[in-house]
N, C-alpha and C positions, 0 to 999 in steps of 0.2 A: 324752816323749809317752806318754800313757796309752792303753792298749788296753781299750776297753769291749767287753764281751760281754753282750748284752741278750737276755733270754729272757722272753717273755710267758706269761701264765697259761693256764688251761684254754681249749681251743677255738681258740686263736689261733696264728698263725705269725709269721715274721719281719716280715710286712707290718704288724703292729701298731705297729712302731716307725718307720714311714715319715716321721713328722713330727719325730722326736727325733734320729735318726741324723745327718741333714744338719747339725744345729746342733753336735753333738759334733765332727764332722769340720771344720766351719768354724772351730772354736776350735783346730784344729791337732792333734786327736787321732785315733786309729784307732778305728773303731767297727764292730762286727759283730753283726747281729741273727741269732739262731739259730732255725730251725724244728725243733722236736723231732719225733722219729719218731712216725708215726701221725697227724700234723696237717698241714693246709694242703697244700702241694705234696708232702708226704711221707705223705699219707693212704694207709692200707692197709698201711703198714709195721708189722709186729708190734711192740708196745711195752709195757713195764712201767716202773715208776718207775726201776729201775736202768738200763734202756735210756736213759732221759733223762739220768741222771747221766753215762753214757758219752758221749752226744751232746755234752754241754757240755765235758767234759774233752777229748774227741777234737778239738773245734774249737780249743781253746787249743793243744793239742799239734801239730795239723796245721799251724797257721799260725805256730807258734813264738813265740807271744805272751809278752811279759814286762810287768811293771807293770800287771797286769790288774785292772780293776774289773768284777766280775761283778754283773750286775743281774738280779734275779729278781722278777717280778710275780705276785701271787696264788699259785696252785698252784705256780708255778715256783720259788718260794722254797725249796721242799723239795729238789728236785734241785740247784738252784744252791748251797744251803748245803752239801750233800754234796760237790759238785764243788769248792767253795772249799777244803775241807779237803784234797782230793786233789791239787790243783795246786801245793801247797807254796809255795816261795819265788817262784813266778810271781805270786802274789796280792798286790795292793796293798790292796784293800778289797772288801767285799761291800755291795751296796745292796739292801735288801729293800723293794719297793714295795707297801705295803699287803698283805703276803703272809703266807702260812703259813711257819713255820720248822721245820727238821727236828729231831726228837728220836729218838734211837736206839730202834729197835723199834716206833715209831709211824708211822702213815700219815695221810694227809689225812682219810680216812674215819673214823679212830678218834677224831678231834676234831670231827667234824661236829656242828653246833649242834642238829640234830634227832636225833642219835644215830647210831652206826655202822650199826645194823641197818636203820634207815630209809633211809640213803643207799645201802647195798648192795642193798636191795630195789628201789629206783628203778633202779639199774644193771641188775638182773636183768630188769626189765620192758622195758628198752630194748636187749636182746641184749648186755648187758655194756658199754654205752656211757653216758656222761654227756652228755645232750642240752641244748644251750643254747636258751633261749626269751627272747623280747623282755621279759617282765616282770622277768627277772634284772637288766636294765639301767635300769629305771625309777627316777627319783629320784636319779640319779647324775651330774647335771650334764652330761648328753648330750642333744643335739638328737634329734628324731625321725629325721632323716636319718642321723645318726651311728649310732643304734641299728639302723636298717634295714641300714646298710652292715655293721656288725659281725655281726649275726645272719646276714646273707646270705653272708658270707665265712667264718663260723665252721665248725669241724669237730667232730663228736661226739668227745668225749674217751675214749680207750681206758680201760676200767675198771681194769685192772691198774695204771695209773699212779697212781691215787688210793687203791688198797687195799694195795699192797705196802708193807712197812715200810722206814723209812729206816735206813741203816747209817752210824753215826758212831763214830769212835774217841775223840772228846772232845766236850765241850760246844761248841756253836756260839758261845757267849759268849766263848770264848777268841780268836776271830777279830776283826779290825777291821771294824766294820760301821756302816752308817747305816740306820736304819729310817724309812721314809716313811709316816706315818699319814695316810690320806685321811679327812677328818672326816665327810663325808656317808655314809660306810660304818661309822660308829661313832665316838663322841667320844674313846675311849681305846683304846690297844692291848690286845690280848687278854692274859690273865694270864701266859701263858708268855713273851710278848714283854716285858711289863712287868718280869718277873724278869730277863730278859737285859739290859734297859736299865740295870740297876744296875751292870753292868760298865763300867769306865773306858774300855773299847775300843769301846763302843757309843754312838751318838748318835741323837737323835730329831729328825725334821723333820716338821712338820705342814703339810698342804696343805688348803685349803678347797675341796675338790672331791670327786668320787666315786671309786669303786674302779678306774676306768680312766683315770688321768690322762694316759696317752700319747695319748688321744683328746681328752679334755676340756680339758687344760692342758699341751700338749706343750712349749711354750716355757718355762714355769715348771719343769717336770720336768727339762728339759735343763739349766737353770741349777743346779738342785739337784745333779744328777749331776756337773756340772763343779766345783761347790763341794766335794762330797764327795771328789773325787780330789785337789783342790788343797790340802786341809787348811785352807781358810778357815773362819771362824766359821760354824757351822751354825745356820740359823734353827730356832727351837723354837716 
């Protein structure tokens, strides 16, 4: 039995996986969706990026999980990748769902497409929080009803979680990983991910959907997660 630990990206809590977790459990596996500090029902809890790493490692250790598949979506790929290194032989695989990946000494803001200064200026304008807005979700294979639900339940992201640097002892490319690329959010992986995919330990799966597949294609995403854990041939 595989133990899945699923972590959604910025603004979201464990609720984001409500349509994925039941399918993993129905297939006979253990599945735990994690809400990170400062978000959803944990809103108001002080949090930086290393807090989020500790949240994930702590969940694995608290539950005594083995044969763990860590799943990180979007921003959460950064703390999930660090947690994957820290849980040692408990780890079976990491699955990055259209996510950022950790590089030692770098943060999510340092790789922001408009530049780190622009991102951090936006945080400063919002009292140190990253605020979700409906346009973020447009063109991503989501219905208007889904967008309203996501934005309505979303939590402003504590700025320190996206500005603190990652801490890695080795390259994330040394860990067994599957990268899920959502094609409506860009046809190709980012340059750093493309480099990591040269590793024999990494596999690429493409989904014809947007950046939030747990909402737009939950059944397909669940099947990909099951395939990743079982070692079956991965779609590309």
